[in-house]
C-alpha positions as a LaTeX table, in Angstrom:
\begin{tabular}{lrrr}
\hline
Residue & $x$ (\AA) & $y$ (\AA) & $z$ (\AA) \\
\hline
Unk1 & $-63.36$ & $-263.35$ & 32.90 \\
Unk2 & $-64.75$ & $-262.88$ & 29.39 \\
Unk3 & $-62.34$ & $-263.48$ & 26.52 \\
Unk4 & $-61.85$ & $-260.07$ & 24.93 \\
Unk5 & $-58.25$ & $-259.81$ & 23.74 \\
Unk6 & $-58.31$ & $-259.23$ & 19.97 \\
Unk7 & $-54.79$ & $-260.58$ & 19.51 \\
Unk8 & $-55.77$ & $-263.81$ & 21.21 \\
Unk9 & $-58.77$ & $-264.15$ & 18.93 \\
Unk10 & $-56.67$ & $-263.47$ & 15.84 \\
Unk11 & $-54.03$ & $-266.01$ & 16.85 \\
Unk12 & $-56.68$ & $-268.63$ & 17.51 \\
Unk13 & $-58.43$ & $-267.81$ & 14.25 \\
Unk14 & $-55.27$ & $-268.46$ & 12.27 \\
Unk15 & $-54.34$ & $-271.57$ & 14.25 \\
Unk16 & $-57.78$ & $-273.16$ & 14.35 \\
Unk17 & $-59.09$ & $-272.69$ & 10.85 \\
Unk18 & $-56.82$ & $-271.13$ & 8.26 \\
Unk19 & $-54.44$ & $-273.97$ & 7.49 \\
Unk20 & $-55.15$ & $-274.22$ & 3.79 \\
Unk21 & $-52.50$ & $-272.19$ & 1.99 \\
Unk22 & $-50.34$ & $-274.48$ & $-0.16$ \\
Unk23 & $-46.72$ & $-275.01$ & 0.77 \\
Unk24 & $-45.66$ & $-276.39$ & $-2.58$ \\
Unk25 & $-42.09$ & $-276.65$ & $-3.75$ \\
Unk26 & $-40.57$ & $-278.04$ & $-6.89$ \\
Unk27 & $-39.84$ & $-281.32$ & $-5.14$ \\
Unk28 & $-43.51$ & $-281.74$ & $-4.22$ \\
Unk29 & $-44.97$ & $-281.00$ & $-7.64$ \\
Unk30 & $-45.89$ & $-284.00$ & $-9.76$ \\
Unk31 & $-48.11$ & $-284.79$ & $-12.72$ \\
Unk32 & $-50.23$ & $-287.93$ & $-12.73$ \\
Unk33 & $-48.43$ & $-290.52$ & $-14.95$ \\
Unk34 & $-51.77$ & $-291.81$ & $-16.25$ \\
Unk35 & $-52.69$ & $-288.30$ & $-17.29$ \\
Unk36 & $-49.33$ & $-287.88$ & $-19.00$ \\
Unk37 & $-49.85$ & $-290.91$ & $-21.20$ \\
Unk38 & $-53.59$ & $-290.51$ & $-21.82$ \\
Unk39 & $-53.21$ & $-288.79$ & $-25.19$ \\
Unk40 & $-50.47$ & $-287.56$ & $-27.54$ \\
Unk41 & $-49.63$ & $-283.90$ & $-27.25$ \\
Unk42 & $-49.90$ & $-283.41$ & $-31.03$ \\
Unk43 & $-52.58$ & $-285.58$ & $-32.72$ \\
Unk44 & $-51.55$ & $-287.20$ & $-36.02$ \\
Unk45 & $-53.45$ & $-288.96$ & $-38.79$ \\
Unk46 & $-52.09$ & $-291.84$ & $-40.89$ \\
Unk47 & $-53.55$ & $-292.60$ & $-44.33$ \\
Unk48 & $-54.19$ & $-296.36$ & $-44.51$ \\
Unk49 & $-54.45$ & $-296.33$ & $-48.33$ \\
Unk50 & $-50.83$ & $-295.32$ & $-48.93$ \\
Unk51 & $-48.35$ & $-297.65$ & $-50.62$ \\
Unk52 & $-45.85$ & $-299.54$ & $-48.44$ \\
Unk53 & $-43.04$ & $-297.28$ & $-47.36$ \\
Unk54 & $-45.07$ & $-294.10$ & $-47.80$ \\
Unk55 & $-46.46$ & $-292.10$ & $-44.87$ \\
Unk56 & $-48.18$ & $-288.76$ & $-44.67$ \\
Unk57 & $-48.53$ & $-287.15$ & $-41.26$ \\
Unk58 & $-51.13$ & $-284.44$ & $-40.84$ \\
Unk59 & $-50.80$ & $-282.32$ & $-37.74$ \\
Unk60 & $-53.67$ & $-280.53$ & $-36.08$ \\
Unk61 & $-53.49$ & $-277.44$ & $-33.87$ \\
Unk62 & $-53.96$ & $-278.12$ & $-30.19$ \\
Unk63 & $-57.16$ & $-276.93$ & $-28.60$ \\
Unk64 & $-57.05$ & $-274.52$ & $-25.67$ \\
Unk65 & $-57.48$ & $-277.27$ & $-23.07$ \\
Unk66 & $-54.49$ & $-279.18$ & $-24.46$ \\
Unk67 & $-52.39$ & $-276.03$ & $-24.62$ \\
Unk68 & $-53.26$ & $-275.25$ & $-21.00$ \\
Unk69 & $-52.32$ & $-278.75$ & $-19.87$ \\
Unk70 & $-49.05$ & $-278.65$ & $-21.81$ \\
Unk71 & $-48.13$ & $-275.32$ & $-20.24$ \\
Unk72 & $-48.97$ & $-276.62$ & $-16.78$ \\
Unk73 & $-46.71$ & $-279.64$ & $-17.32$ \\
Unk74 & $-43.96$ & $-277.38$ & $-18.61$ \\
Unk75 & $-44.32$ & $-275.27$ & $-15.46$ \\
Unk76 & $-43.91$ & $-278.38$ & $-13.30$ \\
Unk77 & $-40.75$ & $-279.27$ & $-15.22$ \\
Unk78 & $-39.36$ & $-275.75$ & $-14.83$ \\
Unk79 & $-40.01$ & $-275.85$ & $-11.09$ \\
Unk80 & $-38.29$ & $-279.20$ & $-10.77$ \\
Unk81 & $-35.30$ & $-277.69$ & $-12.58$ \\
Unk82 & $-35.24$ & $-274.67$ & $-10.29$ \\
Unk83 & $-36.58$ & $-272.10$ & $-12.78$ \\
Unk84 & $-39.54$ & $-270.44$ & $-11.01$ \\
Unk85 & $-39.84$ & $-267.47$ & $-13.38$ \\
Unk86 & $-40.27$ & $-269.69$ & $-16.42$ \\
Unk87 & $-42.73$ & $-271.78$ & $-14.41$ \\
Unk88 & $-44.72$ & $-268.68$ & $-13.55$ \\
Unk89 & $-44.85$ & $-267.62$ & $-17.22$ \\
Unk90 & $-46.12$ & $-271.06$ & $-18.23$ \\
Unk91 & $-48.79$ & $-271.08$ & $-15.52$ \\
Unk92 & $-50.01$ & $-267.62$ & $-16.49$ \\
Unk93 & $-50.23$ & $-268.73$ & $-20.12$ \\
Unk94 & $-52.08$ & $-271.91$ & $-19.10$ \\
Unk95 & $-54.74$ & $-269.80$ & $-17.38$ \\
Unk96 & $-55.19$ & $-267.63$ & $-20.47$ \\
Unk97 & $-56.03$ & $-270.82$ & $-22.35$ \\
Unk98 & $-58.18$ & $-272.47$ & $-19.67$ \\
Unk99 & $-59.30$ & $-270.22$ & $-16.85$ \\
Unk100 & $-60.70$ & $-273.11$ & $-14.82$ \\
Unk101 & $-57.49$ & $-275.19$ & $-14.79$ \\
Unk102 & $-57.45$ & $-275.77$ & $-11.03$ \\
Unk103 & $-53.98$ & $-277.26$ & $-10.74$ \\
Unk104 & $-52.40$ & $-274.40$ & $-12.68$ \\
Unk105 & $-54.14$ & $-271.76$ & $-10.60$ \\
Unk106 & $-53.29$ & $-273.44$ & $-7.28$ \\
Unk107 & $-49.66$ & $-273.83$ & $-8.27$ \\
Unk108 & $-49.45$ & $-270.23$ & $-9.45$ \\
Unk109 & $-50.82$ & $-269.02$ & $-6.11$ \\
Unk110 & $-48.26$ & $-271.14$ & $-4.25$ \\
Unk111 & $-45.45$ & $-269.82$ & $-6.42$ \\
Unk112 & $-46.49$ & $-266.20$ & $-5.99$ \\
Unk113 & $-46.61$ & $-266.62$ & $-2.23$ \\
Unk114 & $-43.17$ & $-268.17$ & $-2.20$ \\
Unk115 & $-42.01$ & $-265.04$ & $-4.05$ \\
Unk116 & $-43.82$ & $-262.83$ & $-1.50$ \\
Unk117 & $-46.07$ & $-261.47$ & $-4.25$ \\
Unk118 & $-49.12$ & $-261.39$ & $-1.99$ \\
Unk119 & $-51.15$ & $-258.94$ & $-4.05$ \\
Unk120 & $-50.57$ & $-261.01$ & $-7.17$ \\
Unk121 & $-51.75$ & $-264.12$ & $-5.33$ \\
Unk122 & $-54.87$ & $-262.27$ & $-4.20$ \\
Unk123 & $-55.67$ & $-261.28$ & $-7.79$ \\
Unk124 & $-55.22$ & $-264.85$ & $-9.01$ \\
Unk125 & $-57.47$ & $-266.12$ & $-6.22$ \\
Unk126 & $-60.15$ & $-263.50$ & $-6.89$ \\
Unk127 & $-60.25$ & $-264.61$ & $-10.51$ \\
Unk128 & $-60.40$ & $-268.22$ & $-9.35$ \\
Unk129 & $-63.40$ & $-267.55$ & $-7.12$ \\
Unk130 & $-65.15$ & $-266.00$ & $-10.12$ \\
Unk131 & $-64.41$ & $-268.69$ & $-12.71$ \\
Unk132 & $-64.56$ & $-271.78$ & $-10.43$ \\
Unk133 & $-67.25$ & $-270.84$ & $-7.90$ \\
Unk134 & $-67.60$ & $-274.37$ & $-6.52$ \\
Unk135 & $-63.92$ & $-274.80$ & $-5.60$ \\
Unk136 & $-63.80$ & $-274.25$ & $-1.85$ \\
Unk137 & $-60.06$ & $-273.68$ & $-1.52$ \\
Unk138 & $-59.98$ & $-270.35$ & $-3.32$ \\
Unk139 & $-62.28$ & $-268.33$ & $-1.03$ \\
Unk140 & $-60.65$ & $-269.88$ & 2.05 \\
Unk141 & $-57.16$ & $-269.02$ & 0.82 \\
Unk142 & $-58.30$ & $-265.54$ & $-0.16$ \\
Unk143 & $-59.80$ & $-264.98$ & 3.29 \\
Unk144 & $-56.58$ & $-266.17$ & 4.91 \\
Unk145 & $-54.50$ & $-263.68$ & 2.95 \\
Unk146 & $-56.79$ & $-260.82$ & 3.95 \\
Unk147 & $-56.48$ & $-261.93$ & 7.60 \\
Unk148 & $-52.70$ & $-261.97$ & 7.39 \\
Unk149 & $-52.78$ & $-258.49$ & 5.85 \\
Unk150 & $-54.84$ & $-257.26$ & 8.80 \\
Unk151 & $-58.15$ & $-256.91$ & 6.96 \\
Unk152 & $-60.63$ & $-259.26$ & 8.72 \\
Unk153 & $-63.57$ & $-257.27$ & 7.34 \\
Unk154 & $-62.52$ & $-258.06$ & 3.76 \\
Unk155 & $-61.93$ & $-261.69$ & 4.68 \\
Unk156 & $-65.44$ & $-261.85$ & 6.14 \\
Unk157 & $-66.92$ & $-260.35$ & 2.99 \\
Unk158 & $-65.25$ & $-263.02$ & 0.86 \\
Unk159 & $-66.76$ & $-265.87$ & 2.88 \\
Unk160 & $-70.18$ & $-264.26$ & 3.22 \\
Unk161 & $-70.36$ & $-263.83$ & $-0.55$ \\
Unk162 & $-69.71$ & $-267.53$ & $-1.18$ \\
Unk163 & $-71.50$ & $-269.05$ & 1.82 \\
Unk164 & $-74.47$ & $-270.33$ & $-0.16$ \\
Unk165 & $-72.24$ & $-272.79$ & $-2.04$ \\
Unk166 & $-70.39$ & $-274.19$ & 0.99 \\
Unk167 & $-72.95$ & $-274.10$ & 3.80 \\
Unk168 & $-72.56$ & $-277.83$ & 4.45 \\
Unk169 & $-68.77$ & $-277.80$ & 4.82 \\
Unk170 & $-67.64$ & $-277.54$ & 8.46 \\
Unk171 & $-64.24$ & $-276.04$ & 7.67 \\
Unk172 & $-65.92$ & $-273.24$ & 5.75 \\
Unk173 & $-68.49$ & $-272.61$ & 8.46 \\
Unk174 & $-65.78$ & $-272.66$ & 11.11 \\
Unk175 & $-63.74$ & $-270.11$ & 9.16 \\
Unk176 & $-66.80$ & $-267.88$ & 8.79 \\
Unk177 & $-67.61$ & $-268.22$ & 12.50 \\
Unk178 & $-64.06$ & $-267.27$ & 13.44 \\
Unk179 & $-64.26$ & $-264.15$ & 11.29 \\
Unk180 & $-67.53$ & $-263.16$ & 12.91 \\
Unk181 & $-65.79$ & $-263.57$ & 16.27 \\
Unk182 & $-62.90$ & $-261.38$ & 15.13 \\
Unk183 & $-65.39$ & $-258.74$ & 14.01 \\
Unk184 & $-67.33$ & $-258.90$ & 17.32 \\
Unk185 & $-70.46$ & $-260.29$ & 15.69 \\
Unk186 & $-70.95$ & $-262.76$ & 18.48 \\
Unk187 & $-74.40$ & $-264.18$ & 17.77 \\
Unk188 & $-73.47$ & $-265.04$ & 14.18 \\
Unk189 & $-70.19$ & $-266.54$ & 15.39 \\
Unk190 & $-71.99$ & $-268.78$ & 17.87 \\
Unk191 & $-74.52$ & $-269.82$ & 15.20 \\
Unk192 & $-71.94$ & $-270.93$ & 12.64 \\
Unk193 & $-69.66$ & $-272.61$ & 15.17 \\
Unk194 & $-72.73$ & $-274.59$ & 16.24 \\
Unk195 & $-73.42$ & $-275.61$ & 12.64 \\
Unk196 & $-69.79$ & $-276.63$ & 12.11 \\
Unk197 & $-69.84$ & $-278.65$ & 15.32 \\
Unk198 & $-73.02$ & $-280.43$ & 14.24 \\
Unk199 & $-71.53$ & $-281.36$ & 10.86 \\
Unk200 & $-68.19$ & $-282.51$ & 12.37 \\
Unk201 & $-68.94$ & $-283.37$ & 16.01 \\
Unk202 & $-65.58$ & $-285.07$ & 16.63 \\
Unk203 & $-63.53$ & $-282.04$ & 15.59 \\
Unk204 & $-62.54$ & $-280.18$ & 18.75 \\
Unk205 & $-61.71$ & $-276.97$ & 16.90 \\
Unk206 & $-65.36$ & $-276.12$ & 16.43 \\
Unk207 & $-66.08$ & $-276.88$ & 20.08 \\
Unk208 & $-63.26$ & $-274.51$ & 21.02 \\
Unk209 & $-64.75$ & $-271.80$ & 18.83 \\
Unk210 & $-68.16$ & $-272.47$ & 20.30 \\
Unk211 & $-66.73$ & $-272.02$ & 23.78 \\
Unk212 & $-65.07$ & $-268.74$ & 22.80 \\
Unk213 & $-68.28$ & $-267.39$ & 21.28 \\
Unk214 & $-70.36$ & $-268.51$ & 24.27 \\
Unk215 & $-67.90$ & $-266.93$ & 26.69 \\
Unk216 & $-67.94$ & $-263.67$ & 24.73 \\
Unk217 & $-71.76$ & $-263.76$ & 25.03 \\
Unk218 & $-71.40$ & $-264.42$ & 28.78 \\
Unk219 & $-73.12$ & $-267.77$ & 28.39 \\
Unk220 & $-70.99$ & $-269.41$ & 31.05 \\
Unk221 & $-72.81$ & $-272.74$ & 31.05 \\
Unk222 & $-72.55$ & $-273.05$ & 27.26 \\
Unk223 & $-68.89$ & $-272.06$ & 27.32 \\
Unk224 & $-68.18$ & $-274.59$ & 30.09 \\
Unk225 & $-69.77$ & $-277.41$ & 28.12 \\
Unk226 & $-67.96$ & $-276.52$ & 24.90 \\
Unk227 & $-64.53$ & $-276.21$ & 26.54 \\
Unk228 & $-65.10$ & $-279.51$ & 28.31 \\
Unk229 & $-65.92$ & $-281.22$ & 25.02 \\
Unk230 & $-62.70$ & $-279.88$ & 23.48 \\
Unk231 & $-60.76$ & $-282.23$ & 25.75 \\
Unk232 & $-62.75$ & $-285.22$ & 24.50 \\
Unk233 & $-62.28$ & $-284.73$ & 20.76 \\
Unk234 & $-59.44$ & $-284.95$ & 18.28 \\
Unk235 & $-57.94$ & $-282.59$ & 15.65 \\
Unk236 & $-56.70$ & $-280.00$ & 18.08 \\
Unk237 & $-53.11$ & $-279.18$ & 18.93 \\
Unk238 & $-51.55$ & $-278.89$ & 22.37 \\
Unk239 & $-51.53$ & $-275.08$ & 22.49 \\
Unk240 & $-55.24$ & $-274.81$ & 21.79 \\
Unk241 & $-56.01$ & $-277.65$ & 24.17 \\
Unk242 & $-54.08$ & $-275.83$ & 26.91 \\
Unk243 & $-56.05$ & $-272.66$ & 26.14 \\
Unk244 & $-59.35$ & $-274.56$ & 26.49 \\
Unk245 & $-58.23$ & $-276.03$ & 29.81 \\
Unk246 & $-57.27$ & $-272.58$ & 31.11 \\
Unk247 & $-60.64$ & $-271.12$ & 30.15 \\
Unk248 & $-62.43$ & $-274.10$ & 31.68 \\
Unk249 & $-60.58$ & $-273.56$ & 34.97 \\
Unk250 & $-61.48$ & $-269.86$ & 34.97 \\
Unk251 & $-65.16$ & $-270.59$ & 34.33 \\
Unk252 & $-65.25$ & $-273.35$ & 36.97 \\
Unk253 & $-64.13$ & $-270.81$ & 39.53 \\
Unk254 & $-67.18$ & $-268.70$ & 38.77 \\
Unk255 & $-69.87$ & $-271.41$ & 38.56 \\
\hline
\end{tabular}
């Protein structure tokens, strides 16, 4: 009766937790209008003491933050015009000027994935984890890519290395718990699914994970309670709900 099929666990892992990769396209990319008009792209200085009709304009070089923002906006324009290669070049330049430009890095990852450049996306995400350690998306996306490449051990290492910064975020804990389940580290899986469920008690995904971990540990009573709670909570799709109902029926036959 115990859930042991690795393919089932992998499918559930992807369906339950890893839903964070961006699906950006040129039509979806926008720049905040307020941000666009907040400051001129090239600062100028006007001399108030000049005679009427005379004007001297002194230009100043842009700082790295301004250059990064300009390149990001250019990338958005290129994408909207259907020029992804030019957009990619602009985004890469933006990150040389400002490594912690979140929007540029996220958009570059999305663009690389659309171009099926998975290894390039991984490298951009690894750099993002290093330079913006408090941005939760990057380790989650990086873990998802490792999962899709069939390397759950590497995905687990990514989340373990950054756990201390995100140990109060249920999505992160649920992702970590799922990876422990995939790697047959059942006690740790149960522990982190429990934490995720405590932080987000109305989210049935963590109850489903808790039931899977309990069942793998042959804790039939705990699994029964968790699967039953899945039916009471939201944020779970029909396929996963059906799976929980099937497992609940199987456990009921044994209790």
